[in-house]
C-alpha positions in Angstrom: -7.3 -13.7 -12.0 -9.3 -14.6 -9.1 -7.5 -16.0 -6.0 -10.3 -16.4 -3.7 -13.4 -18.2 -3.8 -15.5 -15.8 -1.6 -15.1 -11.9 -0.9 -12.2 -11.1 1.3 -11.4 -8.2 3.7 -8.0 -6.8 2.5 -6.1 -4.1 4.5 -3.1 -2.3 2.7 -0.7 -1.0 5.0 2.0 1.5 3.5 3.9 4.4 4.4 2.7 7.4 2.1 -0.3 8.8 0.1 0.3 7.5 -3.4 2.1 4.3 -2.3 -1.0 1.9 -3.0 -1.5 3.2 -6.2 2.2 3.4 -7.3 3.1 -0.2 -5.7 -0.3 -2.4 -6.5 -2.9 0.2 -7.9 -3.8 -2.2 -10.6 -4.3 -5.1 -8.4 -6.3 -3.3 -6.1 -8.5 -2.2 -8.8 -9.2 -5.9 -9.8 -9.8 -7.1 -6.3 -12.4 -4.4 -5.7 -13.9 -5.4 -9.2 -14.0 -8.9 -7.9 -16.2 -8.0 -4.9 -13.2 -7.9 -2.2 -13.5 -4.9 0.4 -10.3 -3.2 0.6 -9.1 -0.5 3.2 -6.0 1.5 3.6 -3.8 2.1 6.6 -1.2 4.9 5.6 1.5 5.5 8.3 2.1 9.3 7.4 0.2 12.0 5.6 3.1 12.6 3.3 4.5 16.0 4.7 7.7 15.6 3.0 6.2 15.5 -0.4 8.0 18.0 -2.4 9.3 17.7 -5.7 11.1 20.2 -8.4 7.4 21.1 -9.6 5.9 21.2 -6.2 7.5 23.4 -3.6 5.9 24.9 -0.6 6.7 25.7 3.0 3.1 25.2 3.8 1.8 22.2 5.8 1.0 19.8 3.0 -0.6 17.2 5.0 -4.4 18.0 4.0 -3.6 18.5 0.5 -2.2 15.0 0.3 -5.0 13.2 2.4 -7.3 14.8 0.1 -5.5 13.6 -3.1 -5.3 10.2 -1.6 -8.8 10.1 -1.1 -9.9 10.9 -4.4 -7.2 8.6 -5.9 -8.6 5.7 -3.6 -12.0 6.4 -4.6 -11.1 5.9 -8.3 -10.3 2.2 -7.1 -13.4 1.6 -5.3 -12.0 2.3 -1.9 -13.4 4.4 0.5 -12.1 3.3 4.0 -8.6 5.1 4.6 -7.0 5.3 8.0 -4.4 7.9 8.2 -1.8 7.7 11.2 0.0 10.9 12.1 3.5 10.0 12.1 6.2 12.3 10.4 7.2 11.4 6.8 10.5 10.4 6.3 11.2 9.5 9.9 9.5 6.3 10.4 11.3 3.9 12.4 10.0 0.2 13.4 9.4 1.1 17.2 7.2 -1.1 19.5 5.0 2.1 19.8 4.3 1.9 16.1 3.9 -1.9 16.1 1.1 -1.2 18.9 -0.7 1.4 16.6 -0.8 -0.9 13.7 -1.8 -3.8 15.5 -4.5 -1.6 17.0 -5.6 -1.3 13.3 -5.2 -4.9 12.2 -7.6 -5.5 15.4 -10.1 -3.3 14.3 -10.4 -3.9 10.8 -9.9 -7.9 10.9 -8.4 -8.2 7.6 -8.0 -11.7 5.9 -5.5 -10.4 3.6 -2.7 -7.9 4.6 -0.5 -6.0 1.9 2.3 -3.9 2.7 6.2 -3.5 1.3 9.0 -5.7 1.3 11.1 -4.7 4.2 14.3 -6.3 2.7 14.1 -4.5 -0.8 16.9 -1.6 -0.5 17.7 -1.4 -4.1 14.9 -1.6 -6.6 16.8 -1.5 -9.5 20.2 -0.1 -10.7 19.1 3.8 -10.4 16.9 3.5 -7.4 17.2 3.3 -3.6 14.0 2.4 -2.1 12.5 4.9 0.4 13.3 4.0 4.3 9.9 4.9 5.0 8.6 2.2 2.8 10.8 -0.5 4.3 9.9 0.4 7.5 6.3 0.6 7.2 6.9 -3.1 5.9 8.7 -4.2 9.0 6.1 -2.4 11.1 3.2 -4.4 9.7 4.6 -7.8 9.3 5.8 -7.5 13.1 2.5 -6.6 13.7 0.9 -9.4 11.9 3.2 -11.9 13.6 3.2 -12.3 16.5 1.3 -9.3 17.8 -2.0 -9.1 16.3 -2.9 -12.5 16.7 -1.5 -13.2 20.6 -3.5 -12.4 23.5 -0.3 -11.6 25.4 0.7 -8.7 23.2 -0.2 -5.3 23.9 -3.1 -6.5 26.4 -4.1 -3.4 27.0 -5.7 -3.3 23.6 -8.1 -5.9 25.2 -8.5 -4.4 28.5 -9.1 -1.0 27.5 -10.2 -0.9 24.1 -11.7 -4.6 24.0 -10.0 -5.1 20.6 -9.2 -9.0 20.5 -6.8 -11.0 18.8 -6.8 -11.3 15.1 -4.9 -13.5 12.8 -4.6 -12.9 8.9 -4.8 -15.8 6.4 -2.1 -14.0 3.9 0.6 -11.3 3.5 1.3 -10.0 0.2 4.4 -7.8 0.1 4.5 -5.3 -2.9 7.7 -4.2 -4.4 9.3 -7.6 -3.6 13.0 -8.3 -3.6 12.1 -12.0 -4.5 8.5 -12.1 -5.9 6.9 -15.5 -6.1 3.8 -14.3 -7.7 3.5 -12.0 -11.0 0.0 -10.9 -11.7 -1.0 -9.8 -15.5 -2.8 -6.5 -14.6 -3.4 -4.9 -18.2 -7.0 -4.9 -17.8 -6.8 -2.5 -14.8 -3.7 -0.4 -15.6 -5.7 2.2 -16.9 -7.6 2.6 -13.7 -4.3 2.7 -11.7 -3.1 5.7 -14.0 -6.5 7.4 -13.2 -5.8 7.0 -9.6 -2.6 8.1 -9.8 -3.4 11.3 -11.7 -5.4 12.4 -8.5 -1.9 12.9 -6.7 -1.5 15.9 -8.5 1.2 17.3 -6.3 3.4 14.4 -6.9 3.4 13.5 -10.6 4.5 16.7 -12.3 3.0 17.2 -15.9 -0.1 14.9 -16.1 0.3 14.0 -19.7 4.2 13.2 -19.3 3.3 11.3 -16.3 0.7 9.1 -18.5 3.2 8.4 -21.1 5.9 7.4 -18.7 3.1 4.9 -16.7 2.2 3.6 -20.3 5.8 2.9 -21.2 6.3 0.3 -18.1 4.9 -2.7 -20.4 6.4 -5.8 -20.2 9.4 -6.6 -22.5 7.3 -9.4 -24.5 4.8 -6.9 -25.4 4.1 -4.3 -27.9 3.0 -0.9 -28.7 -0.3 -2.3 -30.2 -0.7 -5.0 -27.6 0.8 -3.6 -24.4 0.7 -5.7 -21.4 1.5 -4.7 -17.6 2.4 -6.8 -14.2 2.5 -5.9 -10.7 4.6 -8.5 -8.7 4.2 -9.7 -5.0 5.9 -11.9 -2.5 2.8 -13.8 -1.3 2.9 -15.8 2.1 0.2 -17.9 3.0 -0.5 -19.2 6.7 -1.5 -22.7 7.2 
């Protein structure tokens, strides 16, 4: 489905490496195929990303940066900004709002994608990570009112020549109350291919692929699977 008559600049602001692919990777792939320019800003480098199959006491930030770079490339994304905040400790401070405002003014996106900060409980067996919610709060607070108002963070203008920029739309992934459900069947395999690059996070690749392929919609079948991604889409007038 095509949403815009001409190509857009899209900035995805989320907390961790692998968040873009997990939350909306198939949609990102479709956007790129349609000629839109997509870039990422990740607020951490995922340094707490251990699991039962990936245990390490080493600094894993570079590993996760490398994995994210390869994953994004699978979707056609080559522009990634990594901020160096500590994984697991994100809070929506004014300092972080300024950092994200800086990135928005640098990249000048027309469309901004982040995470719904109001969604605490994804379903009956999962609590949304606090970093996901914090990243969403930081991003939307940077969008409005900070990024577009010259009286917010005036030093970005006087010292860095970064002038106000207003976005046209905000898309919230992992939405508590979606108003947009996209059929992303055509690019679901690209999403899986991207996620397989996050080797430290996914466990056994074959088992992971089966889990991802099982996430088909209830009205689809084994022979004709269908996949969706949901958003809360906010269009500024």
